[in-house]
FIKOLZA-1660 file (N, C-alpha, C; in steps of 0.1 Angstrom, whole numbers, plus 5000, padded with zeros to 4 digits):
% residues 66
   i   px   py   pz ch aa at
   1 0357 5628 6159  A  M  N
   1 0368 5634 6169  A  M CA
   1 0363 5632 6183  A  M  C
   2 0381 5630 6194  A  R  N
   2 0372 5627 6205  A  R CA
   2 0378 5642 6210  A  R  C
   3 0376 5645 6229  A  L  N
   3 0370 5655 6231  A  L CA
   3 0389 5657 6231  A  L  C
   4 0400 5651 6239  A  S  N
   4 0416 5656 6234  A  S CA
   4 0417 5664 6224  A  S  C
   5 0416 5657 6213  A  E  N
   5 0414 5666 6202  A  E CA
   5 0409 5676 6200  A  E  C
   6 0400 5678 6196  A  L  N
   6 0389 5689 6198  A  L CA
   6 0397 5699 6211  A  L  C
   7 0402 5700 6220  A  A  N
   7 0405 5712 6226  A  A CA
   7 0423 5714 6225  A  A  C
   8 0428 5711 6211  A  Q  N
   8 0439 5717 6207  A  Q CA
   8 0435 5722 6198  A  Q  C
   9 0420 5726 6196  A  K  N
   9 0419 5737 6181  A  K CA
   9 0417 5745 6184  A  K  C
  10 0424 5754 6179  A  R  N
  10 0422 5770 6182  A  R CA
  10 0411 5777 6173  A  R  C
  11 0407 5790 6186  A  I  N
  11 0391 5797 6180  A  I CA
  11 0395 5809 6172  A  I  C
  12 0391 5809 6158  A  I  N
  12 0398 5822 6149  A  I CA
  12 0389 5828 6150  A  I  C
  13 0385 5839 6151  A  N  N
  13 0374 5848 6139  A  N CA
  13 0373 5851 6127  A  N  C
  14 0364 5843 6120  A  V  N
  14 0369 5842 6107  A  V CA
  14 0368 5860 6100  A  V  C
  15 0365 5867 6108  A  F  N
  15 0356 5884 6102  A  F CA
  15 0372 5889 6102  A  F  C
  16 0383 5887 6112  A  D  N
  16 0389 5895 6112  A  D CA
  16 0406 5888 6116  A  D  C
  17 0403 5871 6117  A  G  N
  17 0418 5865 6121  A  G CA
  17 0422 5864 6130  A  G  C
  18 0411 5875 6144  A  E  N
  18 0421 5870 6158  A  E CA
  18 0419 5857 6163  A  E  C
  19 0430 5851 6165  A  I  N
  19 0433 5841 6175  A  I CA
  19 0424 5840 6186  A  I  C
  20 0411 5836 6192  A  M  N
  20 0405 5836 6209  A  M CA
  20 0409 5830 6215  A  M  C
  21 0420 5821 6216  A  G  N
  21 0420 5811 6221  A  G CA
  21 0418 5797 6215  A  G  C
  22 0422 5787 6219  A  T  N
  22 0417 5771 6219  A  T CA
  22 0405 5766 6224  A  T  C
  23 0401 5753 6223  A  A  N
  23 0383 5749 6226  A  A CA
  23 0392 5742 6242  A  A  C
  24 0404 5742 6248  A  G  N
  24 0403 5736 6254  A  G CA
  24 0408 5746 6265  A  G  C
  25 0407 5762 6263  A  E  N
  25 0406 5768 6272  A  E CA
  25 0389 5777 6271  A  E  C
  26 0381 5768 6269  A  S  N
  26 0370 5775 6266  A  S CA
  26 0358 5761 6272  A  S  C
  27 0342 5762 6273  A  D  N
  27 0337 5755 6278  A  D CA
  27 0328 5754 6270  A  D  C
  28 0320 5743 6272  A  L  N
  28 0314 5733 6256  A  L CA
  28 0299 5734 6266  A  L  C
  29 0288 5738 6262  A  L  N
  29 0275 5737 6266  A  L CA
  29 0269 5724 6258  A  L  C
  30 0264 5710 6262  A  I  N
  30 0263 5700 6256  A  I CA
  30 0248 5702 6262  A  I  C
  31 0237 5696 6254  A  E  N
  31 0222 5690 6255  A  E CA
  31 0224 5679 6265  A  E  C
  32 0220 5679 6272  A  P  N
  32 0221 5669 6280  A  P CA
  32 0212 5651 6275  A  P  C
  33 0202 5656 6272  A  V  N
  33 0191 5646 6266  A  V CA
  33 0200 5642 6252  A  V  C
  34 0201 5652 6240  A  T  N
  34 0211 5644 6229  A  T CA
  34 0226 5643 6231  A  T  C
  35 0234 5652 6239  A  G  N
  35 0245 5651 6240  A  G CA
  35 0251 5659 6227  A  G  C
  36 0246 5666 6221  A  T  N
  36 0254 5673 6210  A  T CA
  36 0254 5691 6217  A  T  C
  37 0262 5698 6208  A  I  N
  37 0271 5709 6216  A  I CA
  37 0266 5717 6210  A  I  C
  38 0257 5726 6220  A  T  N
  38 0249 5739 6215  A  T CA
  38 0259 5754 6218  A  T  C
  39 0265 5753 6222  A  E  N
  39 0272 5765 6225  A  E CA
  39 0289 5765 6230  A  E  C
  40 0295 5773 6225  A  I  N
  40 0311 5771 6230  A  I CA
  40 0310 5791 6240  A  I  C
  41 0314 5785 6251  A  I  N
  41 0322 5796 6260  A  I CA
  41 0331 5800 6262  A  I  C
  42 0336 5815 6257  A  I  N
  42 0349 5815 6256  A  I CA
  42 0352 5826 6268  A  I  C
  43 0365 5824 6278  A  P  N
  43 0365 5832 6287  A  P CA
  43 0372 5842 6290  A  P  C
  44 0374 5851 6293  A  P  N
  44 0376 5871 6285  A  P CA
  44 0390 5862 6289  A  P  C
  45 0402 5876 6277  A  G  N
  45 0417 5873 6279  A  G CA
  45 0421 5884 6274  A  G  C
  46 0433 5881 6271  A  R  N
  46 0440 5892 6263  A  R CA
  46 0444 5894 6251  A  R  C
  47 0444 5878 6245  A  G  N
  47 0440 5880 6230  A  G CA
  47 0460 5883 6224  A  G  C
  48 0459 5884 6212  A  L  N
  48 0474 5884 6208  A  L CA
  48 0481 5899 6210  A  L  C
  49 0472 5910 6210  A  T  N
  49 0477 5921 6210  A  T CA
  49 0473 5930 6223  A  T  C
  50 0473 5923 6233  A  G  N
  50 0478 5930 6242  A  G CA
  50 0466 5936 6251  A  G  C
  51 0458 5940 6244  A  G  N
  51 0442 5943 6248  A  G CA
  51 0430 5932 6259  A  G  C
  52 0424 5942 6261  A  G  N
  52 0414 5928 6271  A  G CA
  52 0407 5924 6262  A  G  C
  53 0403 5914 6262  A  R  N
  53 0389 5915 6250  A  R CA
  53 0378 5901 6268  A  R  C
  54 0367 5910 6261  A  Q  N
  54 0357 5902 6271  A  Q CA
  54 0353 5886 6262  A  Q  C
  55 0348 5881 6274  A  G  N
  55 0344 5867 6272  A  G CA
  55 0328 5867 6266  A  G  C
  56 0322 5857 6254  A  M  N
  56 0317 5854 6250  A  M CA
  56 0310 5841 6247  A  M  C
  57 0298 5841 6244  A  T  N
  57 0291 5827 6242  A  T CA
  57 0285 5827 6222  A  T  C
  58 0296 5817 6217  A  I  N
  58 0288 5814 6205  A  I CA
  58 0284 5805 6203  A  I  C
  59 0267 5800 6193  A  P  N
  59 0262 5793 6198  A  P CA
  59 0273 5785 6188  A  P  C
  60 0268 5769 6186  A  W  N
  60 0275 5761 6180  A  W CA
  60 0269 5760 6165  A  W  C
  61 0259 5763 6163  A  S  N
  61 0253 5767 6148  A  S CA
  61 0265 5774 6142  A  S  C
  62 0268 5784 6146  A  A  N
  62 0282 5796 6138  A  A CA
  62 0292 5790 6139  A  A  C
  63 0299 5774 6140  A  V  N
  63 0310 5774 6142  A  V CA
  63 0313 5773 6126  A  V  C
  64 0322 5775 6116  A  K  N
  64 0327 5771 6110  A  K CA
  64 0331 5759 6102  A  K  C
  65 0342 5751 6105  A  K  N
  65 0348 5745 6106  A  K CA
  65 0357 5737 6120  A  K  C
  66 0356 5728 6119  A  V  N
  66 0365 5721 6136  A  V CA
  66 0378 5713 6128  A  V  C
% end
């Protein structure tokens, strides 16, 4: 998958179905030696309900589907 394709993917919380944003709005932490993604960093946002959401870091191992 190309980075431009990944950037368009939605980040969805599998526990409550909340759309947390897109990968393009987030940062990826990449291991420089291997080039593998280790974490996705979601910035603070308002979410769909208008309530404030804190930013969070999700280990790449917790990603269920791309």
